[in-house]
C-alpha positions in Angstrom: -0.1 0.0 0.1 1.3 3.5 -1.0 -0.5 6.5 0.5 0.0 10.0 -0.8 -1.3 12.8 1.2 -1.4 16.4 -0.1 -2.2 19.2 2.3 -2.5 22.9 1.4 -3.5 24.0 5.0 -7.2 24.0 4.3 -7.9 20.7 2.4 -6.0 17.4 2.7 -6.4 14.8 -0.1 -5.3 11.2 0.9 -4.7 8.7 -2.1 -4.2 5.3 -1.2 -2.8 3.0 -3.8 -3.5 -0.7 -3.5 -6.3 -2.8 -1.7 -8.0 -1.6 1.4 -8.2 -4.5 3.9 -7.5 -5.2 7.5 -3.8 -5.3 6.8 -3.7 -1.9 5.4 -6.2 -0.3 7.6 -3.8 0.8 10.6 -1.6 2.5 7.9 -4.6 4.4 6.4 -5.7 5.5 9.8 -2.3 6.7 10.7 -2.4 8.9 7.6 -5.3 10.8 9.1 -3.8 11.1 12.6 -0.8 13.0 11.1 -3.1 15.7 9.7 -3.1 19.1 11.3 -6.4 19.6 13.3 -7.1 23.0 11.6 -8.2 21.4 8.2 -11.6 22.1 7.0 -11.8 19.4 4.5 -10.6 16.1 3.9 -10.9 14.2 0.6 -10.3 10.4 0.3 -9.6 9.8 -3.4 -10.0 6.2 -3.9 -9.4 6.0 -7.7 -6.4 3.8 -7.2 -8.0 1.5 -4.5 -9.6 -1.1 -6.7 -10.6 -3.3 -3.7 -12.0 -2.9 -0.2 -13.3 -5.5 2.2 -15.3 -4.7 5.4 -12.0 -2.8 6.5 -12.8 -0.3 3.9 -16.2 0.2 5.4 -14.9 0.5 8.9 -12.4 3.1 7.5 -15.3 5.2 5.9 -17.3 5.1 9.2 -14.3 6.0 11.2 -13.7 9.0 8.9 -17.2 10.2 9.0 -17.2 10.3 12.7 -13.8 11.8 13.1 -14.7 14.6 10.5 -17.9 15.3 12.3 -15.9 15.7 15.6 -13.2 17.8 14.0 -15.8 20.0 12.1 -14.4 18.9 8.7 -16.1 18.2 5.4 -15.5 14.6 4.2 -15.5 13.9 0.5 -15.0 10.3 -1.0 -14.0 10.4 -4.6 -13.0 7.9 -7.3 -14.7 4.9 -6.1 -14.1 2.0 -8.4 -16.5 -0.8 -9.3 -15.8 -3.2 -6.5 -16.0 -0.8 -3.6 -19.1 0.7 -5.0 -20.7 -2.9 -4.9 -19.3 -3.2 -1.3 -21.3 0.0 -0.3 -24.3 -1.1 -2.1 -24.2 -4.4 -0.3 -23.6 -2.6 2.9 -26.7 -0.3 2.1 -29.0 -3.4 1.7 -27.8 -5.3 4.8 -27.3 -2.2 7.1 -29.5 0.7 5.8 -29.1 2.7 9.0 -25.5 3.2 8.1 -26.2 6.1 5.6 -24.0 4.5 3.1 -25.5 6.6 0.1 -23.5 9.5 1.7 -20.3 7.8 0.6 -21.6 7.2 -2.9 -22.5 10.9 -3.3 -19.4 12.2 -2.2 -19.9 14.8 0.3 -20.6 14.2 4.0 -22.6 16.6 6.2 -20.5 18.4 8.8 -21.3 20.5 11.9 -19.9 23.9 12.3 -17.0 24.0 14.8 -18.8 25.6 17.5 -22.6 24.8 17.0 -24.3 25.7 20.4 -26.6 23.0 21.7 -25.1 20.2 19.5 -23.2 17.4 21.3 -20.6 16.2 19.0 -19.9 12.4 18.8 -17.0 11.1 20.5 -14.3 9.8 18.0 -14.0 6.0 17.5 -11.3 4.3 19.3 -8.2 3.7 17.3 -7.8 0.4 15.6 -5.1 -1.7 17.4 -1.9 -2.4 15.6 -1.7 -6.0 14.2 0.6 -8.1 16.2 1.9 -11.4 15.1 -0.3 -14.4 15.8 0.3 -16.6 18.7 1.4 -20.0 17.8 -1.4 -22.6 17.9 -1.0 -25.2 20.9 -2.9 -28.4 20.8 -4.5 -28.9 24.1 -3.0 -31.8 26.1 -6.3 -33.8 26.2 -6.4 -33.8 22.3 -2.6 -34.6 22.0 -3.1 -37.8 24.2 -6.0 -38.8 21.9 -4.1 -38.3 18.9 -1.0 -40.3 20.0 -3.5 -43.3 20.9 -4.9 -43.3 17.3 
């Protein structure tokens, strides 16, 4: 995964190149954590991301919430055929997720200091992937395997 970020002080554009999956998700989220807090718009240009699995949906939801908290406008552009199919499937299975927002491009935002509106809390960070623990066969199963 290659990630390019452009930032002019007002708008940041993040362009991932490659598949968006659970292996690349932490790297993508790190790219947004490095952005300055004073940005007013974040654009995810997914033109060079031909595939996303459920991690891509997680990324989009995370970015929606983070942008609402930060008072940023979120735009998703360049969706390829497979990610569009994934968003359509998510819309059918989970209609409350407002998946059409991502297909339209622009997300609603709250003004930075809107009185009387409680901002949502940002989602927790995705933990870094650790190397898997080696699988150990329980003693009870080992004994029965040796007998056979």
